[in-house]
SEVODREN-986098 format. One line per field, with one value per residue (C-alpha): residue number from 1; residue in three letters; chain; x, y, z. Coordinates in Angstrom, 1 decimal, decimal comma. Layout:
seq: (NUM|...) $
type: (ala|...) $
mol: (A|...) $
u: (X|...) $
v: (Y|...) $
w: (Z|...) $
//
This chain:
seq: (1|2|3|4|5|6|7|8|9|10|11|12|13|14|15|16|17|18|19|20|21|22|23|24|25|26|27|28|29|30|31|32|33|34|35|36|37|38|39|40|41|42|43|44|45|46|47|48|49|50|51|52|53|54|55|56|57|58|59|60|61|62|63|64|65|66|67|68|69|70|71|72|73|74|75|76|77|78|79|80|81|82|83|84|85|86|87|88|89|90|91|92|93|94|95|96|97|98|99|100|101|102|103|104|105|106|107|108|109|110|111|112|113|114|115|116|117|118|119|120|121|122|123|124|125|126|127|128|129|130|131|132|133|134|135|136|137|138|139|140|141|142|143|144|145|146|147|148|149|150|151|152|153|154|155|156|157|158|159|160|161|162|163|164|165|166|167|168|169|170|171|172|173|174|175|176|177|178|179|180|181|182|183|184|185|186|187|188|189|190|191|192|193|194|195|196|197|198|199|200|201|202|203|204|205|206|207|208|209|210|211|212|213|214|215|216|217|218|219|220|221|222|223|224|225|226|227|228|229|230|231|232|233|234|235|236|237|238|239|240|241|242|243|244|245|246|247|248|249|250|251|252|253|254|255|256|257|258|259|260|261|262|263|264|265|266|267|268|269|270|271|272|273|274|275|276|277|278|279|280|281|282|283|284|285|286|287|288|289|290|291|292|293|294|295|296|297|298|299|300|301|302|303|304|305|306|307|308|309|310|311|312|313|314|315|316|317|318|319|320|321|322|323|324|325|326|327|328|329|330|331|332|333|334|335|336|337|338|339|340|341|342|343|344|345|346|347|348|349|350|351|352|353|354|355|356|357|358|359|360|361|362|363|364|365|366|367|368|369|370|371|372|373|374|375|376|377|378|379|380|381|382|383|384|385|386|387|388|389|390|391|392|393|394|395|396|397|398|399|400|401|402|403|404|405|406|407|408|409|410|411|412|413|414|415|416|417|418|419|420|421|422|423|424|425|426|427|428|429|430|431|432|433|434|435|436|437|438|439|440|441|442|443|444|445|446|447|448|449|450|451|452|453|454|455|456|457|458|459|460|461|462|463|464|465|466|467|468|469|470|471|472|473|474|475|476|477|478|479|480|481|482|483|484|485|486|487|488|489|490|491|492|493|494|495|496|497|498|499|500|501|502|503|504|505|506|507|508|509|510|511|512|513|514|515|516|517|518|519|520|521|522|523|524|525|526|527|528|529|530|531|532|533|534|535|536|537|538|539|540|541|542) $
type: (met|gln|arg|arg|ala|ala|glu|leu|leu|arg|arg|gly|glu|met|thr|thr|glu|met|his|tyr|thr|gly|val|thr|glu|leu|lys|ile|leu|gln|leu|gln|glu|glu|met|asp|ser|phe|arg|ala|gln|ala|leu|glu|thr|arg|his|gln|trp|glu|ser|val|phe|gln|ala|leu|ser|asp|ala|val|phe|leu|val|asn|ala|gln|his|arg|ile|asn|met|his|asn|cys|ala|ala|glu|thr|leu|leu|gln|lys|thr|ala|ser|glu|ile|asp|gly|tyr|leu|phe|pro|glu|val|leu|his|gly|thr|ala|gly|leu|leu|pro|gln|val|asp|ser|ala|ala|his|his|gln|his|phe|thr|ile|gln|leu|asn|asn|arg|trp|ile|ala|ile|thr|ala|thr|pro|leu|phe|asn|gln|asn|gln|glu|asn|thr|gly|ala|val|tyr|val|leu|thr|asp|ile|thr|glu|arg|thr|leu|ala|glu|glu|ala|leu|arg|glu|ser|glu|ala|arg|tyr|his|arg|ile|thr|gln|gly|leu|val|asp|tyr|his|tyr|thr|val|arg|ile|glu|asn|gly|gln|thr|val|gly|thr|thr|gln|asn|pro|ala|cys|glu|phe|val|thr|gly|tyr|thr|ala|glu|glu|phe|ala|ala|asp|pro|tyr|leu|trp|ile|arg|met|val|ala|pro|glu|asp|arg|asp|leu|val|arg|glu|arg|val|gln|gln|val|leu|glu|gly|arg|glu|ile|pro|pro|ile|glu|his|arg|ile|phe|arg|lys|asp|gly|lys|met|arg|trp|val|ser|asp|thr|thr|ile|leu|gln|lys|asp|thr|thr|gly|lys|leu|met|ser|tyr|asp|gly|val|ile|lys|asp|ile|thr|glu|arg|lys|lys|ala|glu|ala|glu|lys|ala|glu|leu|ile|asp|gln|asn|arg|gln|leu|gln|lys|ala|gln|ser|leu|gly|arg|met|ala|gly|ala|ile|ala|his|his|phe|asn|asn|lys|leu|gln|ala|val|thr|gly|asn|leu|glu|met|ala|met|glu|asp|leu|ala|gln|gly|lys|asn|pro|ala|ser|phe|leu|ala|met|ala|met|gln|ala|ala|asn|lys|ala|ala|glu|val|ser|thr|gln|met|leu|thr|tyr|leu|gly|gln|thr|pro|ser|gln|arg|glu|arg|leu|asp|leu|ser|arg|ile|phe|gln|gln|asn|leu|pro|leu|leu|gln|ala|ile|met|pro|lys|thr|val|ile|leu|lys|thr|ser|leu|pro|ala|pro|gly|pro|ile|ile|cys|ala|asn|glu|asn|gln|val|gln|gln|ile|leu|ala|asn|leu|leu|thr|asn|ala|arg|glu|ala|leu|thr|asp|gln|glu|gly|thr|ile|gly|leu|ala|val|thr|thr|val|pro|ala|ala|glu|ile|pro|glu|glu|his|arg|phe|pro|leu|asp|trp|gln|ala|met|asp|gln|leu|tyr|ala|cys|met|glu|ile|thr|asp|ser|gly|cys|gly|ile|asn|his|thr|asp|ile|glu|lys|leu|phe|asp|pro|phe|tyr|ser|ser|lys|phe|pro|gly|arg|gly|leu|gly|leu|pro|val|val|leu|gly|ile|thr|arg|ala|his|gly|gly|ala|val|thr|val|ala|ser|glu|pro|gln|ala|gly|ser|thr|phe|arg|val|tyr|leu|pro|ile|ala|asp|ala|ala|glu|gln|asp) $
mol: (A|A|A|A|A|A|A|A|A|A|A|A|A|A|A|A|A|A|A|A|A|A|A|A|A|A|A|A|A|A|A|A|A|A|A|A|A|A|A|A|A|A|A|A|A|A|A|A|A|A|A|A|A|A|A|A|A|A|A|A|A|A|A|A|A|A|A|A|A|A|A|A|A|A|A|A|A|A|A|A|A|A|A|A|A|A|A|A|A|A|A|A|A|A|A|A|A|A|A|A|A|A|A|A|A|A|A|A|A|A|A|A|A|A|A|A|A|A|A|A|A|A|A|A|A|A|A|A|A|A|A|A|A|A|A|A|A|A|A|A|A|A|A|A|A|A|A|A|A|A|A|A|A|A|A|A|A|A|A|A|A|A|A|A|A|A|A|A|A|A|A|A|A|A|A|A|A|A|A|A|A|A|A|A|A|A|A|A|A|A|A|A|A|A|A|A|A|A|A|A|A|A|A|A|A|A|A|A|A|A|A|A|A|A|A|A|A|A|A|A|A|A|A|A|A|A|A|A|A|A|A|A|A|A|A|A|A|A|A|A|A|A|A|A|A|A|A|A|A|A|A|A|A|A|A|A|A|A|A|A|A|A|A|A|A|A|A|A|A|A|A|A|A|A|A|A|A|A|A|A|A|A|A|A|A|A|A|A|A|A|A|A|A|A|A|A|A|A|A|A|A|A|A|A|A|A|A|A|A|A|A|A|A|A|A|A|A|A|A|A|A|A|A|A|A|A|A|A|A|A|A|A|A|A|A|A|A|A|A|A|A|A|A|A|A|A|A|A|A|A|A|A|A|A|A|A|A|A|A|A|A|A|A|A|A|A|A|A|A|A|A|A|A|A|A|A|A|A|A|A|A|A|A|A|A|A|A|A|A|A|A|A|A|A|A|A|A|A|A|A|A|A|A|A|A|A|A|A|A|A|A|A|A|A|A|A|A|A|A|A|A|A|A|A|A|A|A|A|A|A|A|A|A|A|A|A|A|A|A|A|A|A|A|A|A|A|A|A|A|A|A|A|A|A|A|A|A|A|A|A|A|A|A|A|A|A|A|A|A|A|A|A|A|A|A|A|A|A|A|A|A|A|A|A|A|A|A|A|A|A|A|A|A|A|A|A|A|A|A|A|A|A|A|A|A|A|A|A|A|A|A|A|A|A|A|A|A|A|A|A|A|A|A|A|A|A|A|A|A|A|A|A|A|A|A|A|A|A|A|A|A|A) $
u: (177,7|175,8|178,7|181,2|179,2|179,0|182,8|183,5|181,0|182,7|186,2|184,9|185,5|181,7|179,2|175,8|174,1|176,2|175,3|171,5|171,8|173,6|171,1|168,2|169,8|170,4|166,8|165,7|168,0|166,6|163,0|163,9|165,4|162,2|160,0|162,1|161,7|157,9|157,7|159,6|157,3|154,2|155,5|156,2|152,8|151,2|153,2|152,0|148,4|148,5|150,0|147,2|144,6|145,9|146,0|142,4|140,3|137,2|136,9|137,3|136,4|137,0|134,7|134,4|131,2|130,4|130,5|133,7|136,3|139,5|141,1|140,5|142,4|143,5|140,5|138,2|139,9|139,4|135,8|134,9|137,3|138,5|141,9|142,8|142,3|138,8|137,9|139,6|137,9|134,7|131,3|131,0|127,5|128,6|131,6|129,2|127,8|125,1|123,6|123,0|119,3|120,0|122,2|120,4|121,6|124,2|122,8|125,4|123,8|124,4|127,7|127,2|124,7|124,3|122,6|122,9|123,1|123,7|126,8|128,1|125,8|127,2|125,6|127,5|127,1|128,0|128,8|128,9|130,5|130,3|133,4|133,6|136,2|137,1|134,0|131,8|131,1|130,5|133,4|132,6|132,2|134,0|132,4|133,4|132,1|132,1|131,2|128,6|127,5|128,6|127,0|123,8|123,6|124,3|121,6|119,1|120,0|119,5|116,1|115,0|116,2|114,4|111,2|111,4|112,0|109,0|106,7|107,7|107,5|104,0|103,0|104,6|101,3|99,8|100,4|103,9|105,3|108,5|108,7|112,0|112,6|115,0|115,1|111,8|110,0|108,8|111,0|109,7|107,4|107,6|104,8|104,9|102,6|100,2|98,9|96,6|95,2|94,3|93,3|92,6|95,3|98,6|102,0|102,3|99,0|100,3|103,6|101,6|99,3|101,3|98,0|96,2|97,2|95,1|92,3|91,4|91,0|87,3|86,7|85,8|89,2|91,5|92,3|93,3|95,6|97,1|97,8|99,5|101,7|102,8|103,7|105,8|107,6|108,4|110,2|107,6|106,9|103,1|100,9|99,0|95,9|92,7|90,8|88,5|89,5|87,6|89,0|89,2|86,0|84,2|83,9|84,7|87,2|88,7|92,5|95,2|98,4|101,5|104,7|108,3|110,7|114,3|116,8|120,5|122,9|122,1|118,3|117,5|114,5|115,7|112,7|109,8|108,1|104,4|102,3|98,6|96,4|92,7|90,8|87,2|86,2|87,5|85,6|82,4|82,9|83,5|80,4|78,3|79,7|79,0|75,4|74,9|76,3|74,0|71,0|72,0|72,2|68,8|67,4|69,0|67,7|64,2|64,5|65,8|62,9|60,4|62,0|62,1|58,4|57,3|59,4|58,1|54,5|54,9|56,5|54,0|51,1|52,4|52,8|49,5|47,8|49,5|48,3|44,7|44,5|45,7|43,4|40,4|41,4|41,8|38,3|36,8|38,5|37,1|33,6|33,9|35,3|38,8|42,2|43,4|46,9|48,7|47,0|47,7|51,3|51,7|50,0|52,4|55,3|54,3|53,8|57,2|58,8|57,1|58,3|61,8|61,8|60,6|63,4|65,9|64,6|64,8|68,4|69,2|67,8|69,9|66,8|67,3|68,3|71,3|73,6|77,2|80,3|84,1|84,7|87,9|87,0|89,4|88,0|84,4|85,4|87,4|84,4|82,2|84,9|83,8|80,2|81,3|83,5|80,7|78,2|80,7|80,3|83,2|84,2|84,9|88,2|88,0|91,3|91,6|94,1|92,9|95,6|95,4|94,7|92,7|91,5|89,1|85,8|82,7|79,8|76,9|78,1|75,0|75,1|78,8|78,1|75,2|77,7|80,0|77,2|75,7|79,1|80,1|76,7|77,2|80,8|79,5|76,7|79,3|81,1|77,9|78,4|81,9|85,3|86,8|88,3|86,9|89,2|88,5|91,0|91,1|93,5|93,9|94,0|94,8|91,9|94,0|94,3|90,6|89,9|87,2|86,3|83,2|82,9|79,5|77,8|78,7|78,8|80,9|83,9|86,5|86,1|88,8|92,5|92,4|89,8|89,3|88,9|87,1|87,9|86,0|87,3|86,0|87,3|83,8|82,2|82,9|80,7|80,3|81,2|77,8|76,2|78,5|76,6|73,3|74,6|73,4|70,0|67,3|66,0|68,4|70,0|71,1|71,5|69,1|65,5|63,4|66,5|68,5|68,5|71,8|74,2|71,8|71,7|75,5|75,6|72,9|74,8|78,1|76,6|75,0|78,5|80,1|81,9|82,1|82,1|84,2|83,9|86,7|85,7|86,2|84,1|85,4|88,1|86,4|85,4|86,7|84,3|85,9|84,0|85,7|84,6|86,2|88,7|87,3|88,8|90,2|86,8|85,1|87,9|87,4) $
v: (79,4|82,5|84,7|82,6|83,0|86,8|87,0|85,1|87,3|90,4|89,2|88,3|84,6|83,7|85,1|86,4|83,5|81,0|82,8|82,6|79,0|78,1|80,0|78,1|74,8|75,7|76,5|73,3|71,4|73,2|72,4|68,8|68,6|70,1|67,7|64,8|66,0|66,4|63,0|61,4|63,1|61,9|58,4|58,5|59,9|57,2|54,5|55,8|56,0|52,4|51,2|52,7|51,5|47,9|48,0|49,0|46,3|47,1|46,0|49,0|49,0|51,8|51,5|53,5|55,1|51,7|50,0|48,1|47,7|49,6|48,9|47,0|46,3|43,0|43,0|42,9|39,6|38,2|39,2|37,9|34,9|35,8|36,6|39,9|38,5|37,5|41,1|43,8|44,7|42,9|44,6|45,3|43,8|40,6|40,2|40,3|36,9|38,3|40,6|43,3|43,4|44,1|47,1|50,5|53,0|55,3|58,9|61,2|64,1|62,5|62,6|59,1|56,3|53,4|50,1|46,5|43,1|39,5|38,0|34,4|34,1|37,3|40,7|43,4|47,2|49,1|52,8|54,3|57,6|59,0|60,4|63,4|65,0|68,7|69,3|67,8|64,8|61,5|59,2|56,3|55,6|54,2|51,3|50,4|47,1|46,3|42,9|43,6|40,0|39,8|43,1|42,2|38,8|40,5|43,1|40,4|38,3|41,3|42,1|38,5|38,3|41,5|40,3|37,0|38,7|41,0|38,2|36,0|38,8|39,5|36,0|35,5|35,7|33,1|29,4|28,9|25,7|24,5|21,7|20,2|18,9|16,3|15,3|17,0|15,1|16,1|14,6|16,4|19,1|21,1|23,3|26,1|26,1|28,6|25,7|24,7|28,2|28,3|24,6|23,1|20,4|20,4|20,1|16,6|15,6|16,9|14,9|11,7|12,0|13,0|13,5|15,7|18,8|17,8|16,1|19,2|21,1|21,5|18,8|21,5|23,2|20,1|20,1|23,8|23,1|20,0|22,0|24,7|22,2|20,7|24,2|24,8|21,4|22,5|25,6|28,0|31,3|31,5|34,2|33,5|31,3|31,4|28,2|26,7|24,2|22,4|22,8|19,9|21,1|20,8|24,6|25,8|28,6|30,6|30,8|32,3|30,4|32,2|30,3|31,4|29,2|28,5|27,5|26,8|28,7|26,6|27,3|23,9|23,9|22,9|23,8|26,2|28,1|28,7|31,1|30,3|33,1|32,9|35,3|34,2|37,5|39,3|37,0|37,6|41,4|41,1|39,0|41,5|44,4|42,6|41,9|45,6|46,7|44,3|45,6|49,2|48,3|46,6|49,8|51,9|49,6|50,0|53,8|53,7|51,5|53,8|56,9|55,2|54,2|57,6|59,3|57,0|57,4|61,2|61,2|59,0|60,8|64,1|62,6|60,8|64,1|65,7|62,9|62,8|66,6|67,0|64,1|65,9|69,1|67,2|65,6|69,1|70,3|67,3|68,1|71,6|70,5|71,8|70,1|68,4|67,8|70,1|68,5|65,0|65,9|67,1|64,0|61,9|63,9|63,3|59,6|59,3|61,0|58,5|55,7|57,1|56,9|53,3|52,5|54,0|52,0|48,8|49,8|50,4|46,9|45,4|44,2|46,1|43,7|45,0|43,7|43,8|44,0|44,6|48,2|50,3|52,4|55,2|55,4|55,6|58,6|60,2|60,1|61,8|64,4|67,2|67,0|66,8|69,9|71,8|71,4|72,2|75,8|78,2|78,2|74,5|73,0|69,4|67,5|64,1|61,2|58,6|56,1|54,8|52,0|51,8|48,7|46,5|45,7|43,7|46,1|47,9|51,2|53,2|52,2|53,0|56,5|56,8|56,1|58,8|61,3|60,8|61,0|64,1|65,7|64,8|66,4|69,5|70,0|69,5|72,7|74,7|77,1|78,0|77,8|74,4|71,4|68,0|65,2|62,2|59,3|55,7|53,1|49,4|48,2|44,8|43,5|43,6|47,4|48,1|49,6|48,1|51,4|53,0|50,3|49,5|47,1|46,3|42,5|42,8|40,5|40,6|37,7|38,8|39,6|43,0|45,7|48,8|51,9|55,1|57,8|61,1|63,7|67,2|70,0|70,7|70,8|67,2|64,7|64,0|60,4|59,8|60,6|58,4|55,2|56,7|58,2|55,3|55,0|56,0|59,5|60,3|63,8|66,2|69,0|68,6|67,8|65,8|64,3|61,3|58,5|59,4|57,7|54,7|54,1|54,2|51,5|49,4|49,3|48,6|45,8|44,3|44,2|42,5|45,7|48,0|51,7|53,4|56,9|58,9|62,4|64,9|68,0|71,0|68,9|67,4|63,9|61,0|58,4|55,2|52,6|49,3|47,0|43,6|43,4|41,3|37,8|35,9|34,4|37,7|39,3|36,7) $
w: (142,4|141,3|142,6|140,7|137,5|138,1|138,5|135,3|133,5|134,8|133,7|130,3|130,7|130,5|127,9|128,9|127,2|129,1|132,3|131,8|130,8|134,0|136,2|134,5|135,0|138,6|139,3|137,6|139,9|142,9|141,8|141,3|144,8|146,3|144,3|145,5|149,0|148,7|147,0|149,9|152,4|150,5|150,3|154,1|154,8|152,5|154,3|157,7|156,5|155,0|158,3|160,3|157,6|157,9|161,7|162,1|163,8|161,8|158,2|155,8|152,1|149,6|146,6|143,4|141,9|140,3|143,8|142,8|145,6|145,0|148,4|151,7|154,9|156,6|158,9|155,8|154,7|158,2|158,4|154,9|155,1|151,6|150,0|148,5|145,0|145,9|147,1|145,1|141,8|142,7|143,4|147,1|147,5|145,8|148,0|151,0|149,9|147,7|150,3|147,7|148,4|152,1|151,5|151,1|148,5|149,9|150,0|148,6|150,4|153,8|155,7|157,2|157,0|159,4|158,9|160,1|158,3|159,1|157,5|158,1|161,1|162,6|163,2|161,3|161,7|158,6|158,3|154,8|153,9|150,4|148,7|146,4|144,0|143,9|141,7|144,4|142,2|143,9|143,3|145,6|149,3|152,3|154,1|157,7|159,0|162,7|164,2|166,9|167,4|171,0|171,9|170,1|171,9|175,2|174,7|173,6|176,7|178,9|177,4|177,7|181,3|182,2|180,5|182,3|185,6|185,0|184,1|187,0|189,6|188,4|189,1|192,5|194,3|191,9|191,1|189,7|188,3|186,5|183,9|183,1|179,5|178,2|174,5|173,9|176,7|180,2|182,9|186,0|187,3|190,5|191,9|194,4|197,5|195,8|193,6|196,5|196,7|193,0|192,4|195,8|195,2|197,1|195,5|196,9|195,1|191,8|192,3|193,1|190,0|186,8|184,9|187,5|185,6|182,6|184,4|186,3|183,0|181,9|179,1|176,6|177,0|177,1|173,4|173,7|176,6|175,0|171,8|173,8|175,6|172,3|171,0|174,1|173,7|170,2|171,6|170,3|172,2|172,7|174,3|177,6|177,2|179,2|180,1|182,8|185,5|188,2|191,7|194,1|195,7|192,4|191,7|188,2|187,9|185,0|184,9|182,7|182,0|181,0|180,0|180,0|178,0|179,1|176,4|176,2|174,0|171,0|171,4|172,8|175,2|178,7|180,8|181,0|183,8|184,1|186,1|186,6|187,7|188,8|186,6|187,5|188,9|185,9|183,6|185,6|185,3|181,5|181,1|183,1|181,1|177,8|179,0|179,9|176,6|174,8|176,8|176,0|172,3|172,5|174,0|171,4|168,7|170,2|170,2|166,7|165,5|167,3|165,7|162,3|162,6|163,6|160,9|158,2|159,3|159,4|156,0|154,3|155,9|154,4|151,0|151,2|152,0|149,0|146,8|148,0|148,1|144,5|143,3|144,9|143,1|139,9|140,3|140,8|137,6|135,8|137,1|135,8|132,5|133,3|132,5|135,8|134,5|136,9|140,0|138,7|138,1|141,7|143,0|141,0|142,3|145,9|145,2|143,7|146,7|149,0|146,7|146,9|150,7|150,4|148,1|150,4|153,4|151,4|150,5|154,2|154,9|152,1|150,2|147,0|144,1|142,1|139,3|140,2|138,0|138,2|139,0|139,3|142,4|141,4|137,9|139,1|141,3|138,5|136,2|138,8|139,8|137,4|138,6|142,2|141,9|140,1|142,9|145,6|147,1|146,2|149,8|149,8|148,5|147,3|147,5|145,9|146,0|143,4|142,3|138,8|138,4|141,6|143,6|141,8|143,5|142,5|143,1|141,6|140,0|140,8|144,5|144,7|143,3|145,8|148,7|147,4|146,9|150,3|152,1|150,2|151,0|154,7|154,6|152,9|155,4|158,3|157,1|157,7|154,8|156,1|154,4|154,6|153,0|151,9|151,1|148,9|148,7|147,6|149,1|149,6|153,2|154,8|156,9|160,1|159,8|159,8|163,2|165,5|167,2|165,8|163,1|161,6|161,4|165,0|164,3|161,1|160,8|158,0|155,6|153,1|153,2|151,4|151,2|149,0|151,2|150,1|152,6|152,9|155,3|156,2|158,4|159,7|163,2|164,1|165,9|169,6|170,6|172,0|168,7|166,5|167,6|166,3|163,0|160,9|162,5|159,9|160,3|163,1|162,9|165,5|163,1|160,2|161,3|158,8|157,2|158,0|155,3|153,7|156,1|156,7|152,9|152,9|155,6|153,9|150,6|152,3|154,4|151,3|149,7|152,7|153,8|156,8|157,6|160,3|161,7|163,3|164,6|167,4|168,1|166,2|164,6|161,6|160,7|158,6|157,1|155,6|153,6|153,2|150,4|149,6|146,7|143,9|144,0|141,0|140,1|140,1|138,1|135,4) $
//
């Protein structure tokens, strides 16, 4: 066509203007043909993609930046048991039967995120992938939902089978029994031959007397055993229990009873297995150990009392000598017509120091009367922070974590400040004039999270659900485990002779407030002291 146009132009049968117009129209036609071809290829590609998309066995959702569903496949309708009109355009969390609270926020910085939910009594694994435009702006996400119910049930069944096998094999050398259940009632019990070794009774004797199993239990423990049987019949998984039985020969033995429940696919209890193990020797060993520990504590207490008595006598003797010596000097000045004021002042100073030790001892014993009020623990520490930082050596860094508002306690403010001052003094001295860090933090801790190791008083038991915790840490020399038990004994100190009422006073105040102190330390690895005080209840807060 271009050659034909050139020939007509040469022969004068076509003007130049007509020539250029024809060429332009020709190019436009060519571009349109190419665009039509590209459009057809795009439509074919889209058709193939949609075919694959709809054929996927997993449910797939495409959502926009507002979490509304733009597209989904057939598997999505099957999984949700909804029609297309009930899915497209709706918020993705709402479509999942109101499970919005169970779906974590998709992190646009992550390539893929995985989480699991329960939907229509099925376990569903979800993979979320964020989508971006050419400007790297988040435009939505792709959610792929896979039904993993069968796999999850199979894994749980396998774990349960392995656990049951492990527990049963552990008890093969002990007394094993099986109880069959129908409609929540016991219909039969079988015993293995080991029952005679543990109880003295044969399997035939158990079969002949349906109440022998409870009659052989010590009367004091029968209610415990009956309660445990009722819990098992209700289908509840319970931990092993320990109780006493009387053998056929009349001897009392301690046993542990472990039960393994057998249920059908609907969760109905069909039977349960039990393993009874004779633990009498272990109980004896535990009792002997507890007695030795108690004896050791009594010896330590006697040593502590002896050390305390000697230290108090030594301290008061020194102060009494100072008082009497200065009074004698004052009397001589009076006889000579001199002013005895300076000697009287020194005598009074020595008497006041003696009185201070007496007050600290009374505080340690919890016999110091104090007025208590509602206190914000963080606020108390914040108010004292400037003074604390001022007295810290330049080589010590004080780090704090004090939430506002802090936990509310019912306590005496001066005594709380005394706890803080004594613990910080202890931490500063542990650094031995070297560079280091002291941490001060306030938190709220559930009673169940308060450790039992190195907890004082030794007989303390939590009486409240929540406790305010003041934590003082240092990067100092640390404490040997053998010394931790003695830390709160009055006048005990492995490093600072003549001192030793700071930590006992901390324990005394804490004990008087119904709290506890824990210590965590390793030599050359620093120490952490935590003081737990009860959170003020509603009545105290009013």
